[in-house]
C-alpha positions as CSV (number, residue, x, y, z in Angstrom):
1,M,29.1,5.5,-20.4
2,S,31.5,5.0,-17.6
3,T,31.4,1.6,-15.9
4,S,32.2,3.3,-12.5
5,P,29.2,4.5,-10.5
6,P,28.9,8.2,-10.0
7,T,29.9,9.7,-6.7
8,G,27.4,8.7,-4.0
9,Q,25.9,5.9,-6.0
10,K,26.5,2.3,-5.0
11,P,27.8,-0.3,-7.5
12,P,25.2,-2.2,-9.6
13,A,25.5,-5.3,-7.3
14,S,24.7,-3.3,-4.3
15,L,21.9,-1.5,-6.1
16,R,20.4,-4.9,-7.0
17,R,20.6,-6.0,-3.4
18,V,18.8,-2.9,-2.3
19,A,16.1,-3.4,-4.9
20,V,15.6,-7.0,-3.8
21,A,15.5,-5.9,-0.1
22,S,12.9,-3.3,-0.8
23,C,10.7,-5.7,-2.8
24,A,11.0,-8.4,-0.2
25,G,10.1,-6.1,2.6
26,T,7.0,-4.6,1.0
27,T,5.9,-8.1,-0.1
28,I,6.1,-9.4,3.4
29,E,4.4,-6.4,5.0
30,F,1.6,-6.2,2.4
31,Y,1.1,-9.9,2.6
32,D,0.3,-9.5,6.2
33,F,-1.9,-6.5,5.4
34,F,-3.8,-8.3,2.6
35,I,-4.5,-11.5,4.3
36,Y,-6.5,-9.4,6.8
37,G,-8.5,-7.9,3.9
38,T,-9.2,-11.4,2.5
39,A,-10.2,-12.7,5.9
40,A,-12.3,-9.6,6.5
41,A,-14.2,-10.4,3.3
42,L,-14.5,-14.2,3.8
43,V,-14.6,-15.2,7.5
44,F,-14.4,-12.3,10.0
45,P,-18.1,-11.5,9.8
46,T,-18.8,-15.0,11.0
47,V,-15.9,-15.4,13.4
48,F,-15.9,-12.0,15.1
49,F,-19.3,-10.5,14.4
50,P,-21.7,-13.4,14.4
51,A,-24.5,-11.6,16.3
52,L,-24.8,-8.8,13.7
53,G,-26.0,-10.8,10.7
54,A,-24.6,-11.0,7.2
55,T,-24.8,-7.3,6.1
56,A,-24.0,-5.6,9.4
57,G,-21.3,-8.1,10.1
58,T,-19.6,-7.3,6.7
59,V,-19.8,-3.6,7.4
60,A,-18.3,-4.1,10.9
61,S,-15.6,-6.3,9.4
62,F,-14.6,-3.7,6.9
63,A,-14.7,-1.1,9.6
64,T,-11.9,-3.0,11.4
65,F,-10.2,-3.1,8.0
66,A,-10.5,0.7,7.8
67,V,-8.9,1.2,11.3
68,A,-5.5,0.4,9.8
69,F,-5.8,3.4,7.4
70,I,-6.5,5.7,10.3
71,A,-3.3,4.4,12.0
72,R,-1.2,4.8,8.9
73,P,-0.6,8.6,9.0
74,V,0.3,8.2,12.7
75,G,2.8,5.5,11.8
76,A,4.1,7.7,9.0
77,V,4.8,10.6,11.5
78,V,6.4,8.4,14.2
79,F,8.5,6.2,11.9
80,G,9.2,9.1,9.6
81,H,10.7,10.9,12.6
82,Y,13.1,8.1,13.3
83,G,13.7,7.4,9.6
84,D,14.8,11.0,9.1
85,R,16.8,11.0,12.4
86,I,18.4,7.6,12.8
87,G,18.2,6.2,9.3
88,R,16.0,4.3,6.8
89,K,17.5,0.8,7.5
90,R,16.9,0.6,11.3
91,T,13.4,2.1,11.0
92,L,12.4,-0.5,8.4
93,I,13.5,-3.3,10.6
94,S,11.2,-2.0,13.3
95,T,8.2,-1.8,11.0
96,L,8.8,-5.3,9.8
97,L,8.9,-6.7,13.4
98,L,5.8,-4.8,14.5
99,M,3.8,-6.0,11.5
100,G,4.9,-9.6,12.0
101,I,4.0,-9.7,15.7
102,A,0.6,-8.2,15.1
103,T,-0.3,-10.5,12.3
104,V,0.7,-13.7,14.1
105,L,-1.4,-12.6,17.1
106,I,-4.4,-12.1,14.9
107,G,-4.0,-15.7,13.8
108,L,-4.0,-16.8,17.4
109,L,-6.9,-14.6,18.5
110,P,-10.0,-16.6,19.7
111,G,-13.3,-15.8,18.1
112,A,-16.4,-14.0,19.6
113,D,-17.9,-17.4,20.5
114,T,-15.0,-18.0,22.9
115,I,-14.1,-14.7,24.5
116,G,-17.1,-12.6,23.6
117,V,-16.8,-8.8,22.9
118,A,-13.1,-8.9,23.8
119,A,-12.4,-10.6,20.5
120,P,-13.4,-7.8,18.1
121,L,-11.8,-5.2,20.5
122,I,-8.5,-7.0,20.4
123,L,-8.8,-7.4,16.7
124,V,-9.2,-3.7,16.3
125,L,-6.1,-3.1,18.4
126,L,-4.0,-5.5,16.4
127,R,-5.3,-4.1,13.2
128,F,-4.2,-0.6,14.4
129,C,-0.7,-2.0,15.0
130,Q,-0.7,-3.4,11.4
131,G,-1.6,0.0,10.0
132,F,0.9,1.7,12.2
133,A,3.7,-0.5,10.9
134,V,2.6,-0.1,7.2
135,G,2.5,3.6,7.7
136,G,6.2,3.6,8.3
137,E,7.0,0.9,5.8
138,W,6.2,2.3,2.3
139,A,8.2,5.5,2.5
140,G,11.3,3.8,3.9
141,A,11.2,1.0,1.3
142,T,10.8,3.5,-1.6
143,L,13.6,5.7,-0.2
144,L,15.9,2.7,-0.2
145,T,15.7,2.4,-3.9
146,A,15.1,6.1,-4.8
147,E,18.1,7.3,-2.9
148,Y,20.4,4.7,-4.4
149,A,19.2,4.7,-8.0
150,P,20.6,6.9,-10.8
151,K,18.2,9.7,-11.5
152,E,17.7,8.7,-15.1
153,K,16.5,5.2,-14.0
154,R,14.8,6.0,-10.8
155,G,11.4,5.2,-12.2
156,L,12.7,1.7,-13.1
157,Y,14.3,1.0,-9.8
158,G,11.4,2.6,-8.0
159,V,9.0,-0.2,-9.1
160,F,10.8,-2.8,-6.9
161,P,9.1,-1.8,-3.7
162,Q,6.0,-1.2,-5.6
163,L,5.9,-4.8,-6.8
164,G,5.4,-5.9,-3.2
165,P,1.6,-5.4,-3.2
166,A,1.2,-7.4,-6.4
167,I,3.2,-10.3,-5.1
168,A,1.6,-10.1,-1.7
169,F,-1.9,-10.1,-3.2
170,A,-1.1,-13.2,-5.2
171,L,0.4,-14.9,-2.2
172,S,-2.5,-14.1,0.1
173,S,-5.1,-15.2,-2.4
174,A,-3.2,-18.4,-3.1
175,T,-2.8,-19.2,0.6
176,F,-6.5,-18.8,1.2
177,L,-7.4,-20.7,-1.9
178,I,-5.2,-23.7,-1.0
179,T,-6.4,-23.7,2.6
180,G,-10.0,-23.5,1.5
181,L,-9.7,-26.3,-1.1
182,I,-8.0,-28.6,1.4
183,M,-10.4,-28.0,4.3
184,G,-13.5,-26.8,2.5
185,D,-14.0,-23.1,2.8
186,T,-17.5,-23.3,4.2
187,D,-17.1,-26.0,6.9
188,E,-16.4,-25.7,10.5
189,A,-12.7,-26.5,10.3
190,F,-12.0,-23.6,8.0
191,L,-13.9,-21.1,10.1
192,N,-12.3,-22.4,13.3
193,Y,-8.7,-22.6,12.4
194,G,-8.2,-22.9,8.6
195,W,-8.2,-19.1,8.0
196,R,-5.6,-18.7,10.8
197,I,-2.9,-20.6,8.9
198,P,-2.0,-17.7,6.5
199,F,-1.6,-15.4,9.5
200,I,0.6,-17.8,11.5
201,L,2.8,-18.7,8.5
202,S,3.8,-15.1,8.1
203,I,6.3,-15.6,10.8
204,L,8.5,-17.5,8.3
205,L,8.3,-14.6,5.8
206,I,9.3,-12.1,8.6
207,G,12.5,-14.1,9.3
208,V,13.4,-13.9,5.6
209,G,12.7,-10.2,5.5
210,L,14.8,-9.5,8.5
211,W,17.7,-11.4,7.0
212,V,17.5,-9.4,3.8
213,R,17.2,-6.0,5.4
214,L,20.1,-6.6,7.8
215,S,22.3,-7.2,4.8
216,I,22.0,-3.7,3.3
217,E,23.6,-0.4,4.1
218,E,22.2,3.0,4.9
219,T,21.4,5.1,1.8
220,P,23.9,7.7,0.5
221,A,21.4,10.5,0.5
222,F,20.7,10.0,4.2
223,K,24.4,9.8,5.1
224,D,24.9,13.1,3.2
225,A,22.0,14.7,5.1
226,Q,23.6,13.6,8.4
227,V,26.9,15.2,7.4
228,R,25.1,18.5,6.7
229,A,23.2,18.3,9.9
230,R,26.3,17.8,11.9
231,A,27.9,20.9,10.2
232,E,25.0,23.1,11.5
233,V,25.2,24.9,14.8
234,A,23.9,22.5,17.4
235,T,21.7,25.1,19.0
236,S,20.2,26.5,15.8
237,E,16.5,26.6,15.5
238,R,16.5,24.2,12.4
239,S,18.5,21.5,14.2
240,K,15.9,21.3,16.9
241,R,12.9,21.1,14.6
242,L,11.0,17.8,14.4
243,P,10.7,16.3,10.9
244,F,6.9,16.5,11.0
245,L,6.9,20.1,12.0
246,E,9.6,20.9,9.5
247,V,7.9,19.2,6.5
248,M,4.6,20.9,7.4
249,R,6.4,24.3,7.5
250,A,8.5,23.8,4.4
251,Q,6.4,21.7,2.1
252,P,2.7,21.5,3.2
253,R,1.5,21.9,-0.3
254,E,3.4,18.8,-1.5
255,V,2.0,16.7,1.5
256,L,-1.6,17.7,0.8
257,L,-1.4,17.5,-3.0
258,S,0.4,14.2,-3.0
259,A,-2.3,12.8,-0.7
260,G,-5.0,13.9,-3.1
261,A,-3.1,12.7,-6.1
262,L,-2.9,9.1,-4.8
263,T,-6.5,8.9,-3.4
264,M,-7.8,7.2,-6.5
265,L,-4.9,4.8,-6.4
266,F,-5.9,3.6,-3.0
267,A,-9.6,3.5,-3.8
268,F,-9.1,1.3,-6.8
269,F,-6.6,-1.0,-5.1
270,Y,-8.5,-1.7,-1.9
271,M,-11.8,-1.9,-3.6
272,G,-10.2,-4.5,-5.9
273,T,-8.4,-6.5,-3.3
274,A,-10.9,-6.4,-0.4
275,Y,-14.4,-5.2,-1.4
276,L,-14.5,-7.1,-4.7
277,T,-13.5,-10.3,-3.0
278,S,-16.6,-9.9,-0.8
279,Y,-18.8,-8.6,-3.6
280,G,-17.7,-11.5,-5.9
281,T,-18.8,-14.2,-3.3
282,D,-21.9,-12.3,-2.1
283,P,-25.2,-14.0,-3.2
284,D,-26.6,-10.4,-3.8
285,G,-23.4,-9.5,-5.7
286,A,-21.6,-11.5,-8.4
287,A,-22.5,-14.7,-6.6
288,L,-19.3,-16.6,-7.6
289,E,-17.7,-19.5,-5.8
290,R,-14.8,-18.5,-3.5
291,P,-12.2,-20.5,-5.3
292,V,-13.1,-18.8,-8.6
293,V,-12.8,-15.3,-7.0
294,L,-9.5,-16.1,-5.3
295,G,-8.1,-17.7,-8.5
296,L,-9.1,-14.7,-10.5
297,G,-7.3,-12.5,-7.9
298,I,-4.1,-14.4,-8.5
299,M,-4.4,-13.9,-12.3
300,A,-5.1,-10.2,-11.8
301,A,-2.0,-9.8,-9.5
302,V,0.3,-11.1,-12.2
303,I,-1.1,-8.7,-14.8
304,F,-1.1,-5.6,-12.6
305,G,2.4,-6.5,-11.4
306,A,3.6,-6.3,-15.0
307,A,1.7,-3.0,-15.4
308,I,3.5,-1.6,-12.4
309,V,6.9,-2.3,-14.0
310,I,5.8,-0.9,-17.4
311,S,4.4,2.3,-15.9
312,G,7.5,2.9,-13.8
313,I,9.7,2.6,-16.9
314,L,7.4,4.9,-18.9
315,S,7.7,7.5,-16.1
316,D,11.4,7.8,-16.8
317,R,10.7,8.7,-20.4
318,Y,7.5,10.7,-20.2
319,G,7.5,12.0,-16.6
320,R,5.8,10.8,-13.4
321,R,3.0,13.3,-13.5
322,S,2.0,12.5,-17.1
323,V,1.7,8.7,-16.4
324,I,-0.3,9.3,-13.2
325,R,-2.7,11.6,-15.1
326,V,-3.4,8.9,-17.7
327,S,-4.3,6.6,-14.9
328,C,-6.7,9.1,-13.3
329,I,-8.5,9.8,-16.6
330,A,-8.9,6.1,-17.3
331,G,-10.1,5.5,-13.8
332,I,-12.8,8.1,-14.0
333,L,-14.2,6.4,-17.1
334,W,-13.8,2.8,-16.0
335,A,-15.5,3.4,-12.6
336,L,-18.8,4.1,-14.3
337,V,-18.9,0.8,-16.2
338,L,-17.2,-1.5,-13.6
339,F,-20.2,-2.5,-11.5
340,P,-22.7,-2.9,-14.4
341,L,-20.2,-5.3,-15.8
342,L,-19.8,-7.1,-12.5
343,D,-23.5,-7.4,-12.1
344,T,-23.8,-9.7,-15.1
345,G,-22.6,-12.4,-12.7
346,S,-20.2,-13.9,-15.2
347,P,-16.8,-15.2,-14.0
348,L,-15.3,-13.7,-17.2
349,A,-16.8,-10.3,-16.4
350,F,-15.6,-10.4,-12.9
351,G,-12.1,-11.3,-14.0
352,I,-12.1,-8.5,-16.5
353,G,-13.5,-6.1,-14.0
354,L,-11.0,-7.0,-11.3
355,T,-8.0,-7.0,-13.7
356,V,-8.7,-3.7,-15.4
357,T,-9.4,-2.0,-12.0
358,M,-6.0,-3.3,-10.8
359,V,-4.2,-2.3,-13.9
360,I,-5.5,1.3,-13.7
361,F,-4.2,1.3,-10.1
362,A,-0.9,0.0,-11.2
363,V,-0.4,2.7,-13.8
364,S,-0.4,5.3,-10.9
365,Y,1.4,3.1,-8.5
366,G,4.5,2.4,-10.6
367,P,5.7,6.0,-10.8
368,A,4.6,6.8,-7.2
369,G,7.6,5.0,-5.8
370,S,9.9,7.5,-7.3
371,Y,7.6,10.5,-7.5
372,L,6.9,11.1,-3.8
373,P,10.6,10.8,-2.7
374,E,11.5,13.3,-5.4
375,L,9.0,15.8,-4.2
376,F,10.6,16.1,-0.7
377,T,14.0,17.2,0.5
378,A,16.4,14.7,2.2
379,R,16.1,16.2,5.7
380,H,12.4,15.3,6.0
381,R,11.8,13.0,3.0
382,Y,10.8,9.9,5.0
383,T,8.2,11.9,6.9
384,G,6.9,13.9,3.9
385,A,6.6,11.0,1.5
386,G,5.1,8.7,4.2
387,L,2.6,11.3,5.4
388,G,1.3,12.2,1.9
389,Y,1.1,8.5,0.9
390,N,-0.8,7.4,4.1
391,L,-3.2,10.4,4.1
392,A,-4.2,9.2,0.7
393,G,-4.7,5.8,2.3
394,V,-7.3,7.3,4.7
395,L,-9.1,9.1,1.8
396,G,-9.0,6.3,-0.7
397,G,-8.4,3.1,1.2
398,A,-10.5,3.5,4.4
399,I,-13.5,5.4,3.3
400,P,-14.7,3.8,0.0
401,P,-14.8,0.1,1.2
402,L,-16.6,1.3,4.3
403,L,-19.2,3.2,2.3
404,A,-19.6,0.7,-0.5
405,P,-22.0,-1.8,1.2
406,G,-24.4,0.9,2.2
407,L,-24.3,2.7,-1.1
408,A,-25.0,-0.6,-3.0
409,A,-27.9,-1.4,-0.7
410,A,-29.5,2.1,-1.0
411,Y,-28.8,3.1,-4.6
412,G,-27.5,0.1,-6.4
413,S,-24.0,-0.8,-7.3
414,I,-23.7,2.1,-9.8
415,A,-23.4,4.4,-6.8
416,I,-20.0,2.7,-5.9
417,G,-18.8,3.5,-9.4
418,V,-19.8,7.2,-9.1
419,M,-17.9,7.3,-5.8
420,L,-14.8,5.8,-7.4
421,A,-15.1,8.3,-10.3
422,L,-15.1,11.2,-7.9
423,T,-11.8,9.9,-6.3
424,G,-10.4,10.0,-9.9
425,V,-11.4,13.6,-10.4
426,L,-9.8,14.6,-7.1
427,S,-6.6,12.8,-8.0
428,L,-6.5,14.3,-11.5
429,V,-6.8,17.8,-10.1
430,C,-4.2,17.3,-7.4
431,V,-1.5,15.7,-9.6
432,S,-2.0,18.4,-12.2
433,M,-1.1,21.0,-9.5
434,L,2.2,19.2,-8.6
435,R,5.5,19.8,-10.4
436,E,7.3,17.2,-12.6
437,T,10.3,15.6,-10.9
438,R,11.8,13.4,-13.5
439,N,15.6,13.6,-13.7
440,Q,15.8,15.4,-10.4
441,A,18.9,14.6,-8.3
442,L,18.0,13.6,-4.8
443,E,21.4,14.4,-3.3
444,H,20.6,18.1,-3.3
445,E,18.1,19.7,-1.0
446,T,15.9,21.6,-3.5
447,T,12.3,22.1,-4.1
448,E,12.7,24.0,-7.3
449,E,10.8,22.8,-10.4
450,V,12.9,20.9,-12.9
451,P,12.1,20.7,-16.6
452,A,9.7,17.9,-17.7
């Protein structure tokens, strides 16, 4: 094998720098995103919805959590437009800044006892900004590595931005665990200002993320697409078309099917990171101590982070679609036994339930970082990949956590498992209808099927 990189591919040192930059960026943005989910489970019902009572307050808190998923497709369209027009790098810097500002402001927001109904209203607005930023983050971060990486190792390099959520979940759980242990997670100090510390500390991570992202160059595939765009007649119909309209005209099937294919992924992940945190500490749920639940979350993050890496590597050998289908089948079966296991109230059972749930998510998530970019052409890749991914977030990330408390109250926890199993069926059908993309060269604008 030649030691020189192929034409259009950066040297290994540059590729490693891009991989680190993509991982650092998603870690920071998802840390900001996850500390909201942890706070929504542990303190927001008390701080922002005290008049609603425990159950209604939890539902309202997770409703604000769901707002971000509604904002994500909007962010995917807006940031995708600029990512496909002015470049991946500058757009990703914008998403990082927006997420950081919104997160710090949440940490500084007074509670309902201080400013009344304005508190939850402002919280919803800031949560929308978080979702808007994350909507533009994922596609850009995955494109950084996918468009640099050699096609035979794109699954491997594609896991670097995918590791961000695992690291971020461990960091967010650890921050709340340490804060709670120092202050006492049930006393007035924690509810008044202790929970705010993780939000305000994110400003330090944002500074690191900006430094890393400013050090990288624009991707070769985007530069190549710009050269082709300049060669077109300036007044041609295609040159005037918006990336959103172009992708919906050229590849609507890929947008919709990729959204369906990743629905179970989102459902398992956000049920594991947000709802199970609430369920584990609920006296009517697993009834575990908060430090136990947060500690088990850290352990699960390490294990599912390793699973993300392994599944990405396997997708280079067996194909993206095959690995995701295995995850869907496993998810359908596991969903039906998860809550009966959790209902035993054992810390061991909760740890197993959380970890297996997150590993099943990870098996789909590892290949997703290379699969979605490979499904779309360079001209509208940022928009197409981001739109498919974030529509899946609405279906799998927003709706299940919102429905789960009511389903558990009305039909028992097994109803949540049935709901999760149905998301697995949807994803299995959709991913089976998509083409395999392993070994596809991203430098060429093609939507033709390649051999598996």
